[in-house]
Structures are given as C-alpha cells and as structure tokens.
C-alpha positions in Angstrom: 0.4 0.3 0.1 1.1 3.7 -1.0 2.4 5.3 2.2 2.1 9.1 0.4 3.2 10.5 4.0 7.0 9.5 2.9 6.8 11.6 0.2 5.7 14.6 1.8 7.5 17.3 3.9 4.7 17.2 6.6 5.7 20.3 8.4 4.9 22.4 5.6 0.9 21.0 5.2 -1.8 22.3 5.1 -1.0 22.9 1.9 -2.2 26.6 0.7 -4.6 25.6 -2.5 -8.2 26.7 -2.5 -11.1 24.2 -1.5 -11.8 21.8 -4.4 -8.8 22.3 -6.4 -7.1 19.4 -8.3 -3.7 20.0 -7.9 -3.3 17.9 -4.9 -4.6 15.2 -6.9 -2.1 15.5 -9.6 0.7 15.7 -6.6 -0.7 12.6 -5.5 -0.7 10.9 -8.7 3.0 12.3 -9.0 3.6 10.3 -5.8 1.7 7.2 -6.9 3.8 7.1 -10.3 7.3 7.6 -8.3 6.1 4.8 -5.9 5.3 2.6 -8.6 8.9 3.3 -10.3 10.2 2.4 -7.3 12.2 5.9 -7.0 14.3 7.1 -4.3 13.4 10.6 -3.4 17.0 11.7 -3.8 17.1 10.8 -7.5 14.4 13.3 -8.4 14.8 17.0 -8.7 11.1 18.9 -9.1 11.5 22.5 -10.9 8.5 24.6 -10.6 7.9 28.3 -12.0 5.4 30.9 -10.8 1.0 30.1 -10.1 -0.9 27.6 -8.2 1.3 24.6 -9.4 4.1 26.3 -8.0 3.1 25.2 -4.3 4.2 21.5 -5.4 7.9 22.2 -4.5 7.1 23.3 -0.6 5.3 20.0 0.3 7.1 17.2 -1.8 10.0 15.8 -0.2 12.0 15.3 -3.3 14.9 17.4 -4.6 13.1 20.9 -5.1 13.6 24.0 -7.2 11.5 27.1 -7.6 12.2 29.6 -10.5 11.1 32.9 -12.1 7.8 32.7 -13.7 7.7 31.0 -17.2 11.4 29.7 -16.7 11.2 26.3 -15.4 12.6 24.4 -18.6 15.6 26.5 -18.7 16.5 26.0 -15.3 15.6 22.5 -16.0 17.6 22.1 -19.1 20.8 23.3 -17.6 20.7 20.8 -14.5 20.0 18.0 -17.0 22.7 18.8 -18.8 24.9 18.7 -15.7 23.0 16.0 -13.9 21.8 14.0 -16.6 21.4 10.8 -14.2 19.1 12.8 -12.3 15.0 12.2 -13.2 14.1 15.9 -13.9 10.6 16.8 -13.4 8.8 19.7 -14.2 5.6 20.8 -12.7 3.8 24.1 -14.5 0.3 25.6 -15.2 -1.4 26.7 -18.2 -0.4 30.5 -18.1 3.5 29.7 -16.6 4.1 26.4 -19.3 2.0 27.4 -22.2 2.2 31.6 -22.3 5.2 33.4 -21.2 7.0 30.0 -20.8 5.7 29.3 -23.9 9.1 29.4 -26.2 10.9 27.5 -23.6 8.3 24.5 -23.8 8.8 24.7 -27.6 12.5 24.3 -27.9 12.8 21.7 -24.8 10.4 19.6 -26.7 12.5 20.3 -30.2 15.9 19.2 -28.1 14.0 16.0 -26.7 16.1 16.8 -23.8 14.9 13.4 -20.8 12.8 16.2 -18.8 9.4 15.2 -18.1 6.9 18.0 -18.1 3.4 17.8 -16.4 1.1 20.9 -17.0 -1.5 21.6 -15.3 -4.1 22.8 -17.0 -6.9 24.5 -15.2 -8.2 27.0 -18.2 -7.4 30.3 -16.0 -4.4 32.1 -14.1 -5.8 31.1 -10.7 -3.4 32.3 -8.6 -3.1 35.9 -9.9 -6.5 37.3 -10.2 -8.7 34.8 -12.9 -7.2 36.1 -15.7 -7.8 34.3 -19.1 -4.6 31.8 -20.3 -4.1 30.6 -23.6 -5.8 27.4 -22.9 -8.8 28.9 -22.3 -11.8 28.1 -24.3 -13.1 30.5 -26.5 -16.2 32.2 -25.2 -15.4 31.6 -21.6 -15.3 34.4 -18.7 -12.4 35.5 -16.7 -11.6 38.8 -15.1 -9.5 40.2 -18.0 -12.8 38.3 -20.2 -15.9 39.7 -18.3 -18.0 39.6 -21.6 -16.2 36.2 -22.7 -13.0 35.2 -24.2 -13.1 35.5 -28.3 -9.4 34.4 -28.5 -9.4 30.7 -29.4 -7.5 27.9 -27.2 -4.5 25.8 -28.7 -4.2 22.2 -28.7 -0.6 22.2 -26.4 -0.1 18.7 -26.9 -0.4 19.1 -30.6 2.0 21.9 -30.3 4.6 19.8 -28.3 4.1 17.1 -30.9 5.0 19.6 -33.5 7.9 21.1 -31.8 9.7 17.6 -31.7 8.4 16.2 -27.9 8.6 12.5 -28.2 6.4 11.1 -25.3 2.9 13.1 -25.3 0.1 12.0 -23.1 -3.4 13.9 -22.0 -5.4 13.0 -18.8 -7.9 14.7 -16.3 -7.6 14.7 -12.7 -11.4 12.4 -12.9 -9.1 10.1 -14.6 -6.5 10.1 -11.8 -5.4 6.1 -12.1 -4.6 6.6 -15.7 -2.7 10.1 -14.9 -0.5 7.9 -12.5 -0.1 5.6 -15.2 0.5 8.2 -17.8 3.3 10.4 -15.6 5.2 6.6 -14.7 5.5 6.0 -18.3 6.5 9.6 -19.0 9.7 9.0 -16.4 10.3 5.9 -17.5 10.8 7.2 -21.3 14.1 8.4 -22.9 13.4 11.7 -24.0 11.3 14.9 -23.6 7.8 13.8 -22.0 4.8 16.0 -22.0 1.5 15.1 -20.0 -1.2 17.8 -19.8 -3.4 17.2 -16.9 -7.2 18.7 -17.3 -7.9 20.2 -13.9 -10.7 21.8 -12.2 -10.2 25.3 -10.6 -13.9 26.3 -8.8 -13.1 29.3 -7.4 -11.1 31.4 -10.0 -12.9 29.6 -13.2 -16.0 27.4 -12.0 -17.8 30.3 -10.4 -17.5 32.5 -13.6 -18.3 29.9 -16.3 -21.7 28.4 -14.1 -19.8 25.1 -12.9 -19.6 26.7 -9.1 -18.4 23.2 -7.5 -15.6 20.6 -7.9 -18.3 17.6 -9.0 -19.4 19.8 -11.6 -16.1 20.3 -12.9 -14.9 16.8 -11.9 -18.4 15.3 -14.1 -17.5 17.8 -16.7 -14.3 15.8 -17.2 -15.6 12.7 -17.2 -18.5 13.4 -20.1 -16.1 15.0 -22.2 -12.8 13.3 -22.1 -12.2 9.9 -24.6 -9.6 7.2 -24.0 -7.9 7.4 -27.3 -8.6 3.5 -27.9 -12.6 4.2 -27.6 -12.6 7.2 -30.0 -12.6 5.1 -33.2 -16.4 4.4 -31.8 -17.3 8.0 -31.9 -18.0 10.3 -35.4 -16.5 13.7 -36.3 -19.6 15.5 -35.0 -19.8 13.6 -31.6 -16.0 14.3 -30.7 -16.5 18.0 -31.2 -17.1 19.2 -27.7 -14.8 16.3 -26.4 -11.4 15.6 -26.1 -8.8 12.6 -26.1 -7.1 11.1 -23.1 -4.3 8.5 -23.0 -0.7 8.3 -25.1 -1.2 10.4 -27.6 2.2 10.3 -29.5 5.2 7.7 -28.6 8.4 7.8 -30.6 11.6 5.6 -29.3 13.6 6.8 -32.1 14.7 10.0 -32.1 17.9 10.5 -30.1 17.9 12.1 -26.6 19.5 15.4 -26.0 21.9 14.9 -23.5 23.5 12.0 -25.0 24.4 13.8 -28.1 26.0 16.7 -25.5 27.8 14.0 -24.6 29.0 12.1 -27.5 30.0 15.2 -28.6 32.4 16.4 -25.1 33.9 12.6 -25.3 34.8 13.9 -29.0 36.1 17.0 -28.2 38.1 16.2 -25.3 39.8 13.8 -27.1 41.0 15.9 -30.1 38.1 14.8 -32.4 36.4 17.9 -34.5 33.1 19.2 -33.8 
C-alpha cells in the first residue's frame, strides 16, 4: 500500500490550495508514479515556476527548485545537462507553461531533452486573479474577459508534438489512476515527455463559468474526455466538444539531447573535430 506521507514534507502542511483545487490530486498521481517506479526521492529533482502549481515544490519531499515565471524549463534544461543521471520533473500551469513559458516549452521539446513536464491545465490564471490563459476555451469568462474570451485556445499537446517531443499524453483529475500511469510511463521514457492534466479550478474558473462546485467540474471532465482507444467509436460530430485522453504520441527512435551532448563532449576531449 502506498505510504504517501513518506513523500511529503509534513511540516509544510496544510497546503494553501483553494478548496476543490485539482492540484493536490495531481501531486498524488505523481507520488503514485514515483512509488510504482521504485525511485528514490534523492533521484528526483522537481522544478516549478510561478502559479498555483508552483506550490508543489513546498510540500513534496524531493530535491525541489522554484524558478522565475515561465523559465522553469530553462532552469531544468541547465540542470539536466549538468546531472543527466537525475530524473528531472517539471510541474507547470497553463499560464506558466503555455504563455510566458511557451517558447521554452517549444525548444525543450525540439531538443528532446530527457525531462518530464506535467502541465496542469485549469483553463485560467488561478493564483494571480483569474485572468484567461492561452488554454482558456473561447467564450469562457475571466477577470480579463468579463464579456467572454474571444481568443481561440490551442491544443498544447499538438504544439509539443509538432515541436519534437517524443512522449505526449493527456489525462484529467477525474481519471486519476490513468494520470498516475501516464506519469510513470513519461518518467521512464528517454526523451522529452509531456503530460497535460485537465484540472478543476472551482474558485477562479468554475464560479465564473457556471460550474461552481468541484463535483460539477469533475463530472464535466468525465463526460467530455474520451480514451484514445475508444475514439474510433465516435463520429466527428460526436467528438466536436470532446477531447482525447491517454497516450497521444510516442517516438522511441529520436536521439535524446544529453546523450548527443555527451558524445560531442567526449569527441572534443579526445581531440576530435566538432
């Protein structure tokens, strides 16, 4: 049985997330994945940026580093190059990871560096006042969109696939066991891994968009998520307001960045040409 307490800094509890927030469930899924893989806490370094998701680094008992807004993957890349033996995990949000941090996300994926990125998508800037994010659905309401968001959101998973990531998955807080299983596969994968976890923010997003309780938001996730294996049963019309969950893309052929970097370093150390 999972002893979750051994992975937490109990002196830092209780956490500061709002009632009904999905971040705690994502942290549990991460711990379930680490426990399943049998990893030592000392083998892991967890990077966070700024936002609700960033508070993860306070409560999990791994090596943890909180960075500046949007620069999480830049810091994580530098660390991975210095310590390629470590399991490097990034937890970010739809603002931190897809807005100000979007450029770093693209290039980490392009390099295929062995970092696991978990992007918690609650469709809003939850910590800083409820502004809309690049992943807020068109037509939804936020403090910066009081009459409805007119901007279309983009599919962050398709973005990182196009950029070069080699493991891409999506899950939800409702499907917590699937989330844990996908995180475990992502950590074990050699290359840039990306998991989008659709989460609920009843305080910042839900109350402005007619989903006032965590239950309503979790039921929305259940009703709108379709497993990749089951998607073929649906027509295009039926899939119009739904989204895929599960493993979306895996490529085991592309070389990983730190291995290529080490090969070049050895070649130069031996007097070879670049």
